[in-house]
PARO-198737 format. One record per residue: y, z, x of N, C-alpha, C in turn. Coordinates in steps of 0.1 Angstrom, whole numbers, plus 5000, padded with zeros to 4 digits. Example, Ala and Ser with C-alpha at 12.3 -4.5 7.8 and 13.67 -1.06 7.14 Angstrom:
494350785132495550785123496750785132;497850715128498950715137500050795129;
This chain:
906074661600905474771608906974841611;907174921607908775021609908475111624;909575151631909775271638908875371633;908575401623908175511618906575521620;906075361615905075331618904775311632;905175291642904975271656904575391663;904775511658904775621659903075651653;902875641640901575681636900575561637;900675451645899775391644899175361659;900575361668900075341682900075491690;901275561688901375641701900575741699;900075781688899575911677898075861683;897575741681896475711680895475671694;897075641702896675581714896475651728;897075761726897075861739896275961737;895676031745895476141745895276261761;894576361761895176431772894476341786;893376311780892576211794893076111797;894276051787894275881793895875921801;896576081793897676091801897276151817;896276201820895776251837895776161840;895076011834894475881843896375821845;897175831834898075751842899075831849;899575971851899576031859899076011872;898076021876896975981885897575861889;897375721884897775611887899075601893;899975641888901475661891901675731900;901275841905901675931912900375921926;899375901928898275911932897276081933;897776111925897376241925897576351912;897276451909897276531899896976671902;898176731903898276891905897576991892;896577081895896277151888897077211881;897577231869898677361862900077261859;899477111865901177041859900977071847;902277001839902377041823901976911817;900976861810900376751801900976691790;901376601781902076611771900776661764;900876721748899976751745899376571732;898376571733898276441721898476481706;899176321703899376371688898476321678;898276361667897176381659897276411647;896676331639896976341623896476501617;897376571612897376691605895876701599;895476841598894176841594894076831582;892676771575893076711561893576601556;894476541565894976391562894276311563;894976211557894076091552893775981567;895076021577894975971591893276021597;893276181600892276231602890976201595;890876171590889676101577889076001584;890475881585890075751587889075751602;890075831610890175881626888375891631;888275971619886576041621885975971619;885775881607884875791603885175631607;885875611621886075491625884575441629;884275291630883775231630883375181646;882075181653882475151671882774991664;883374931678883574811680882574721677;881774701686880574611684880074601666;879974681665879774691648880474651638;881774691640882874621633882974461639;882774421645882974271649881574241640;880374301641879474261635879574221616;880374361614880474341595881474241590;882374211597882974081603882573971594;881873951606880773831605879773821591;879173941592878473941582879073951564;880174021567880873991549881273871550;881973781560882473611554880873571549;879773591556878573521554877873581539;877973681536877273741525878473681509;879873681516880673621505880573481498;879973391512879773281504878473251500;877973341502876273301491876373271481;877373331473877673251459878773181450;879373161459880473031460880372941475;879672911482880072831493881272721492;881672721501882872641500882772511503;883172421497882472281495882972201504;881972101510882472011524883171911516;884071881528885171761525884771671533;885471561528885271401539886671411541;887071381557888171371558888171231570;889471181572889171051582889071111598;889271021606888471091619889471151626;890871111623892171181632892671301626;891871391614891871461606890971591609;889571521617888571651617888571661630;889271671639889271741651889271911652;888171971657888172071655887472191645;886672101634885972171621884372141626;884172141618882472161624881672041607;880671991613880071891606878871931593;879471901583878771981571877571871568;877271781573876171671567876171581589;874771571589873971541604874571401603;875171381616876071241623874271121621;874571021618873370961616874270801620;873570711631873970581633873770501628;874670451622875470301613874770211613;874870201630874570061637873570111649;873069991655872970011669874070001676;873670121690874470061698873970081716;874669991718875269861715874769771703;875369711697875269651685874569501689;874569451704874169381707874269371726;873369271733873569301744874869301749;875669331762876569361764876569361779;877769311786878069311800878269451802;877969521815878269631817879469631831;879769481834880669431846881269331845;882369361850882869191849882269111864;882368981859881468911869880768801864;879568731866878868621861877568661855;877468571841876068601834875168461842;874468511848872968381851872168371845;871468241847870168221846869268161852;868168201854867168131865867968191875;866468131891867668121904868568031908;869768161918870768061924870167971930;871467891940872667931934872867861922;874367891914874367861899875367711898;875367631887876467601884877267661876;878767661878879567711867880067681855;879767751844880467691837882567671837;883367581830884767601835884967731825;884667731812885267831805884467991801;884968061804884368181806884068281788;883468411791882868461783883568631783;884368641773885368721772885068841758;885269021760885169081748885569081735;885069061728885669031710885068871705;884568821717884268691709882968681704;882468571700881168561690880568551701;879268511694878468441701878468321714;878568371726878368241732877468161735;877568061742876367951737875467981751;873967931747873067971756873067921770;872367991779872767941795871367841797;871367781807870067681812870067781825;868267721829868267761844869667711850;869567761865870667721873872167741867;872667781856873767801851874267901851;875467951854875968041853877568091847;877868181840879568181833880068341835;881468261842881868391842882168521828;882368681831881568771818882768821823;883368931809883869021810883569131806;883569261816882869381809883369391789;881769471784882169461776881669331765;881669201770881069101762880169081759;879968991748878468951743877468851755;876268911758875668811769875268701762;875268591772874968451764873168471764;872768411755871568431750870468331761;869568381771868868321779869368381792;870468451792870768571804869768631808;869568601822868468721832869168811836;870368801842871168931848872868881848;873769001856874868991851875169041868;875668921877876168901886877568991890;877669091895878969151897880169061908;881469061904882368961910882269001926;881769091931881969131944880869121950;879669071943878269071948878168881946;879368811941878968681947880368591954;879968471957880768371964880468221959;881568141961881468031957881467901969;880767801969880167741980881667631982;881867541988882667421987882967351975;881067341969880867241959881067301944;881967461945881767521933880967591928;879767591936878067621931878167821937;878067891927877368021928876668051935;877068181946875568221954875868401953;874468451954874168601954874568681966;875568741968875668801982874368921989;873768951970872569061972871469021963;870169071964869269011954869669071940;869268961932869469001916868569021914;868469171904866969211896867069161884;866469141875866169131861866869211854;867769221844868469261831869469351840;869769331855870969411863872069441853;872669521850874569531847874569461835;873269461825873369371808872669581803;873869601793873569671786872469631773;871769691769870669581756871069641747;870969581734871069611722870369781721;870769861717870369991709869870041719;870370041732870270171747870570251743;871470291739872370431730871270491720;871370371709870870441697870470311690;869670361679868770241668869770271660;869970211645870370231633869670351626;869970481620869270571616869070651622;869170651640868570761645869670901643;869071021644869971121645870771161656;872271131655872871191667873271321666;873671451657874271521659873571591646;873771751646872971811639874271921629;874271921619875171971610875272121616;876572161617877272261625877472201636;877672101644878272061655879672081650;880672131663881872141663882272001667;883071951660883871821664884671811672;884471741686885271741697885971641700;886571571710887271471712886071311715;885171391722883671331723883071291710;882771351700882371351685882871221682;884371221678884771161673884671041681;884571041693884470851702883070801697;882070901692880170881688880570821674;881170921670881370871654882170751650;882770711659883570601655882970461663;882070451672881270421680879870351667;879970491663878670461651878770411637;879970381638880170321625881270351615;881570531619882070591606883970571609;884470571599885770631591886270741587;885070831585885070971578884271031579;883971181585882971281581883071341578;881571411571881971481562881871671570;883071711566882771871573883172021568;883172101567883372221567884772261565;885372251555887272251552887372411561;888872461568889372491574889572641569;889372751570889772851558891172891561;891472901546893072911541893173051544;894173091554894873201557896273231554;896873331548897973391545898473511555;899373481561899473601566900973681561;900873781561902173911555902673971561;903673921569904374031578905374171571;904774261574904974401565905974491577;907374531574908474591581909474571579;910474681576911974691569912874621582;912574671599913074711605912474531616;912074411611912074331617912974201615;913674141632914474071627913873921631;914273831628913573701629914973621641;915873671640916273591658917273691662;918173671676918473761682918373891684;918773951690918674061702918274211694;917174321693916974391691918874491688;919074571678920074631673920074741662;920974831665920974951652919474991648;918375021657916975041652916174911649;916774811647916074651645915474621655;914474611652913474521667913074381661;912574291672912274141667910974171664;910174081659909274041647908773971660;907274011668906573961677905473921671;905073931658903573901654904073751642;905373761635905273631629905373511635;905873521649905473371656904273361664;903273471665902473491675901373451668;901073491653899773551640899673341644;900173291634900173181632899673071640;899673051651899172971660898272991665;898073121669896573181672895573171660;895873191646894673201639894473041640;895672961641895172831642893772741654;894272841666893472801674892172891671;892072981662890773061655890172931642;890772851643890272711636890472751616;891972811618892372861603893372761600;893372721588894872691582895672771577;896872791587898172901576898772831567;898172871552899072851543900172871540;900473011545902273041546902073181554;903673201556903573341564904773401554;904673511550905973581542906073701548;907173701546907773881550908173951537;907674051537907574161524908674261527;908974301539908774421540907974561539;908974651538908274771533908374791518;907574701510907874641496906474661491;906174791484904874821480904874721467;905674691457905674621450904974451455;905874431463905774291471904774301469;904174351483902474381487901474371476;901674441468900674391455900874291449;901574211445902074041444901273981448;901674011463900973901471899773891474;899274031469897474031472896773961464;897274011453896973991436896773841435;898173791442898473621437898073541448;897373551453896973481468895773451466;895573291471893973201465893473171482;893973241492893773211505892373281505;891373231517890173301517890773391524;891273431533891873551541893373541542;893373721539894773741537895073841555;896173811559896173911571897173971568;897374101570898774201570899174241583;900474271584900874361601901274461594;900674561603901474731604900874791585;901574901585901374961570899874971570;899075001584897475051582897575221587;898375241583898175381590898175491576;899075591580898875661570900675731565;901175651572902875681570903575671556;904575681551905475731543905675581538;905575481545905875351539904775291547;903575301547902475271550901475231540;901875071532901475081521899575011516;899274961527898074861526896774951522;896475071526895675171517895975141503;896775221497896975251481896975141473;897775011482897474871473895774861476;895274881481894074771485893274881474;893374971472892175111462892875101451;894775011448895075021432894074901427;893874771435893474651434891974661431;891374771438889974741433889174711450;889574711458889274581467888274721475;886974611483886174741488886774731500;886774831511886974901523885574841532;886074781543884274741548884374811560;885774791569886074841581887274921579;887175031582888475151583888775231597;889175161602889275211612888575181625;888775111638887675091650887775181664;886775231668886775321677887075181688;888575191690888575091699890075071702;890475051714892475121722892674971726;893974941726894974941716893874911703;894674931686894174911677893374961666;893175061673892075141663892375171646;893975111640893875191627893875071618;892874931625892874781617891874851611;891874741595890574721585890474651583;888974611579888574491568888174521553;888774461546888674481532888274361522;887474351517886974241506887874261494;888774151489889274161480888774121468;888473991470887073971456886273881464;885273851460883873781463884273721473;884873631477884873531490886873521492;887073631489888473641498888273771506;889173801515888873911526890473941531;890774061529892174111542891474161557;892174121565892074211575893574241580;893874391578894974461583895074481596;896074411601896174451616897474521617;896974641630898174731634899474631639;900874751637902374691637902474641651;901874721657901774731674901274561678;902174511688902074351691900474371697;900074441707898774461718897674471703;898174591700896974641689896774511677;897674431675897374351667896674251672;896774211683895674131688894274161688;893974291693892774391694892574361677;892974331668892474331653892474211651;892774111659892573991657890773921665;890773971676889473941682888374031677;888874171671887974251665886974211654;888274171642887674151627888273981622;889373941629889673811625888673701629;888573701640887873601650886573581644;885173701643884273651640884273651623;884973651613884873661603885373421599;886673431609887073291605886073231612;885273281621884173181628882873121618;882473241612881673251603881973181587;883373181586883873111572883572941579;884072881591884172811594882872721598;881672841600880372731603880172711619;880972811624881572761638879972841652;879872801659879072891663879572991673;879373141675879573231679879373191695;880373221701880973201719879573271728;878873191737878273251747878773401750;878273491752878473621757878373621774;879573631779879273611796879773771803;879573831811880173921823880973881833;881373931842882073931856882474061861;882274031869882374181882884174231879;884874341875885774351878886674381893;887974311892888274321911888474471910;889374541900889574641903888974751890;889274881891888674981880889974981865;889074991856889974991843889675131840;890975201838890875301828890075271815;889275381814888875381797889475491788;888675471775889075591768887775671769;887875781766886475891762885575831758;886375791745885175761734885175661729;885975591729886375461721886375331734;886175181730885875051733888075031739;887875011752889274971751889274811759;889974721754890174571751891374541762;891074541773892174521784892574391789;893674291787893874201791893474131806;892874041811892574001825892873861829;893373821842892973681845891773651857;891373551854889773511859889973441873;889573511883889673471900888673461904;888473321907886773291912885873381903;884973451910883873551905884373691900;885873671898885973811894887373781879;887073951873888073961862889174031869;890474041870891474091875892174181867;892074291862892674341853894274361851;894974311841896574321845897074481838;898474501844898874601838899874511825;900774611819901174601805900574581796;899574671791898374661780898674821773;899674831770899874941762899974841748;899974921736899974891720900774781720;901874841723903374781720903674651729;902774661740902974531751902274411750;902874291752902374141754902674091764;903174161776903774111786902074091793;901074191794899874161799899074041792;899174011783898173941773899173801775;900173791776900973631775900273571792;899873661803899473581814898173591816;897473601805895673661802895073511802;893773541810892773431807891873451798;891473611798890473671790890673791785;890073891776890274041775888974111781;888874181791887974261792887474361780;886074381779885774471770885274621776;885974711777885574831783885274891783;883674961786883275071772883475211776;883475311768884075451768883575501783;884975571789884675601803885275541813;885475411808886075321819885075221826;885675131837884875031843885375041859;884475071867884775101882884574951890;885374931897885474811905884274731907;884174601906882874571910881774561895;882174611887881374661877881374541867;880174471865880174361855880574421841;881774361836882174351822882074271815;881974281800881874191789883774121792;883174001786884173941786884773871777;885873841767886173761755886973661761;886873511759887973421763888973381753;890373411755891073371746891473261743;891473211728891373101721892072931728;892872941733893872861743892872851757;892472961764891672931776889972861773;889772821763888472811759888472661759;887872531764888172441758887772341744;886572491742885472461732886472501720;887772531719888172591708889772521713;890072481719891372431721891472311712;890772271708891372101697891572191688;891372361682892272361672893572391668;894272351677895372391677896172231670;895572151667896172031659895772061646;
């Protein structure tokens, strides 16, 4: 994303008269009629930028198209399930049902440390106890007890387990119960949780730490899962620095460090991050040579002199599914089908606008490719009013405080300061939202326990 592209993609498309007025009111507390207001920048009449602005896709529809595009692409050539060891399955989706390979527990076990007892007390106590991990112990006879550890195998003819704190020994070494003993107490019977062959989890279940534990207990060493979607990131822009301070018109690249972990949090396997600058030939070669399921580009989606994404997509015969979205920031994002099972998400070069593109297009597409369920939609009232765009949806970072969402400042298209502190993103409808108004929220991947596992 070049300095020229910043003007074309951000400032020109994210501010208009109404927004400037709102900013003036917010800053000064009032607006005097007749005060000069900066005129909004707009694409020249008849330009490609004006055409795309006019035909932009509404935000909710853009997300639907992204999810449906991935689903349609996999009908003809569905990505084959893979078997992976348990320690590699975290965050993936089951492609085969989880069926118990053994009874759980596979034998009667003690639920507590104490004594296994047979018949009524008091009981004579065996000298040698029963520990977990040992073979089947010798059967008890009436009036007999044996020390037993949690998880140890229950001796045959045992009536109950007497907890350590509920027993005492007399001077002759006989065991007495200090509470009434109920038959079967503190014994986990064989098959209490499941029997061999029982259906435990369905296809489409996301593998969480608890799923891994259940699979291991049920006898699995590997799981059959949907592979992670493979994503390649192409960072565009001659002006980007990878280290040091900005200087001489060069700026630090924020998207190169941010996108790969964000995409991994969305369930993707990032296969490469390539820096191409503003080189049309390099972009053409990268797109035609990629074998990723999804290619993500940064910048170059507007109509500036070095914005090459649209011309290259046209040249290679890609199908534009979304060409601009009615959302701020991030209006000039796009979604294209390069091949039947390969897509491209073109993100604007401004950092927060790029985040908007991730949430709008990349997240639903990757979710569908990974066969993961859509997160439940929810709303919270806003603690403060949120200024909106007259015609477009606006995405604003928020923090969650009790039963309210608090809008954060520093949410301009080139700013990440607000997003860095955010728990979620508020979906502000056209016209804005007043204080106390219920507003749809999108959780950020690292703020959602169900997605956090995908960082591994």
